[in-house]
C-alpha positions as CSV (number, residue, x, y, z in Angstrom):
1,M,0.0,0.0,0.0
2,G,1.4,3.3,-1.0
3,V,1.3,6.8,0.5
4,A,-2.1,7.5,-1.1
5,G,-3.6,4.3,0.4
6,W,-2.4,5.2,3.9
7,A,-3.7,8.7,3.5
8,L,-7.1,7.3,2.6
9,V,-7.1,5.0,5.6
10,F,-6.1,7.8,8.0
11,S,-8.7,10.2,6.5
12,V,-11.5,7.6,6.9
13,A,-10.4,6.9,10.5
14,A,-10.3,10.6,11.3
15,I,-13.8,11.1,9.9
16,G,-15.1,8.1,11.9
17,W,-13.5,9.5,15.1
18,Q,-15.1,12.9,14.6
19,V,-18.5,11.3,14.1
20,L,-18.1,9.2,17.2
21,A,-16.9,12.2,19.3
22,T,-19.9,14.3,18.1
23,W,-22.3,11.5,19.0
24,I,-20.7,11.1,22.5
25,R,-21.0,14.9,23.2
26,W,-24.7,15.2,22.3
27,P,-27.0,16.1,25.2
28,R,-28.7,13.2,26.9
29,V,-31.7,14.3,28.8
30,A,-33.5,12.1,31.3
31,V,-36.4,12.7,33.7
32,V,-36.7,11.3,37.2
33,M,-39.6,11.6,39.7
34,R,-39.3,10.9,43.4
35,Q,-41.5,11.4,46.4
36,G,-40.6,13.1,49.6
37,V,-42.3,13.5,52.9
38,V,-42.7,16.9,54.7
39,V,-42.7,16.6,58.5
40,G,-43.7,19.7,60.4
41,Q,-46.0,21.2,63.0
42,T,-48.1,23.3,60.6
43,S,-47.7,21.4,57.3
44,G,-47.3,17.8,56.5
45,G,-47.8,15.5,53.6
46,Y,-46.0,14.4,50.4
47,T,-44.0,16.3,47.9
48,A,-43.0,15.3,44.4
49,H,-39.6,16.2,43.0
50,L,-39.2,16.4,39.2
51,I,-35.6,16.1,38.3
52,V,-34.3,16.8,34.8
53,V,-30.8,15.4,34.2
54,N,-28.4,16.1,31.3
55,S,-25.8,13.4,31.2
56,G,-24.2,14.5,27.9
57,A,-21.2,16.7,27.4
58,E,-23.1,19.5,25.7
59,A,-25.6,21.9,27.3
60,A,-29.3,21.6,26.6
61,T,-32.3,24.0,27.0
62,I,-35.4,22.8,28.6
63,A,-38.5,24.5,27.2
64,N,-41.1,23.2,29.6
65,A,-41.6,20.4,32.2
66,G,-44.5,19.0,34.3
67,I,-46.4,16.0,35.6
68,Y,-48.8,13.8,33.8
69,T,-51.0,10.8,34.9
70,D,-51.8,7.5,33.3
71,D,-55.4,8.6,33.0
72,P,-55.7,10.5,29.7
73,S,-58.8,12.4,30.9
74,V,-56.7,14.2,33.5
75,Q,-55.0,17.3,32.2
76,R,-51.2,17.6,32.5
77,F,-49.7,19.8,35.2
78,D,-47.7,22.0,33.0
79,I,-45.2,24.2,34.9
80,E,-45.2,27.2,32.5
81,Y,-49.0,27.2,32.3
82,Q,-49.4,27.0,36.1
83,R,-46.8,29.8,36.6
84,D,-48.6,32.0,34.1
85,N,-51.8,31.5,36.2
86,G,-50.1,32.6,39.4
87,V,-49.1,29.3,41.0
88,D,-45.8,29.4,42.8
89,I,-43.7,26.3,41.8
90,D,-40.3,25.9,43.5
91,G,-37.6,25.5,40.7
92,P,-35.8,27.5,38.0
93,E,-37.5,29.7,35.6
94,L,-38.3,28.1,32.2
95,P,-36.9,28.0,29.6
96,A,-33.8,26.8,31.6
97,R,-30.4,25.8,30.4
98,I,-28.9,22.6,31.8
99,E,-25.1,22.5,31.5
100,A,-23.2,19.4,30.8
101,H,-23.7,16.8,33.6
102,G,-26.1,19.1,35.3
103,C,-29.7,18.9,36.5
104,L,-32.8,21.0,37.3
105,V,-35.1,20.2,40.3
106,F,-38.7,21.2,40.6
107,K,-40.7,20.6,43.9
108,F,-44.4,20.2,44.0
109,P,-46.0,20.3,47.5
110,N,-49.1,18.2,48.4
111,D,-51.6,21.0,47.6
112,Q,-50.4,21.3,44.0
113,L,-50.8,17.6,43.5
114,A,-54.5,17.6,44.7
115,Y,-55.7,17.0,41.1
116,I,-54.2,13.5,41.2
117,R,-56.7,11.0,42.6
118,P,-55.4,8.6,45.2
119,G,-54.2,5.4,43.5
120,D,-53.5,7.1,40.2
121,K,-50.1,6.6,38.7
122,Y,-48.1,9.7,37.6
123,G,-44.8,10.6,36.1
124,G,-42.8,13.6,34.8
125,Y,-41.9,15.0,31.5
126,A,-39.5,17.5,30.1
127,Q,-39.5,19.2,26.7
128,R,-36.1,20.1,25.2
129,Y,-35.4,22.4,22.3
130,K,-33.7,20.7,19.5
131,R,-32.3,21.8,16.2
132,F,-34.8,22.2,13.4
133,R,-33.8,20.2,10.3
134,R,-35.7,21.5,7.3
135,W,-34.5,18.8,4.9
136,F,-35.8,15.8,6.8
137,L,-39.5,15.1,6.8
138,P,-40.5,18.8,7.0
139,S,-44.2,18.0,7.5
140,R,-43.5,16.3,10.9
141,Q,-40.8,18.5,12.2
142,T,-41.1,20.2,15.6
143,P,-38.5,22.1,17.5
144,I,-39.4,20.3,20.7
145,R,-38.4,16.8,21.8
146,E,-40.2,15.3,24.8
147,Y,-38.7,13.0,27.4
148,T,-40.8,11.1,30.0
149,T,-40.0,9.1,33.1
150,N,-39.7,5.4,32.7
151,R,-41.3,4.6,36.1
152,W,-44.6,5.6,37.5
153,I,-45.2,6.9,41.0
154,T,-48.5,6.0,42.8
């Protein structure tokens, strides 16, 4: 194999490495829900914590987040919608930027979860802004990608 052959091999290897490095650096967003208990003299009950995690090496921007139930007749508890209507939700303002290997935490006290009936399963979701690609299936494109929890809380 001559110099031209080795140059071709190294060029293909370099392109492959760059594609792999780009894929590794992409933001990887995950949503986790957990329950907590508030113990106090004046207030007690459960809280729900919605945690949005970015395990990638690039930052991501979260457009919206919230809680949904397994019952489709129950409306989603959308954080942006609730804040626009005067509900105080503990957590960062949306849209929020998650740096690489970072997270956002939203806390919902018991009175904000009153719309969930006892025994209903619920989980969390987060909507991330993504790059709009005009050339790939333009009729189905949306600049938002939604991530949901993979476990339900009862």
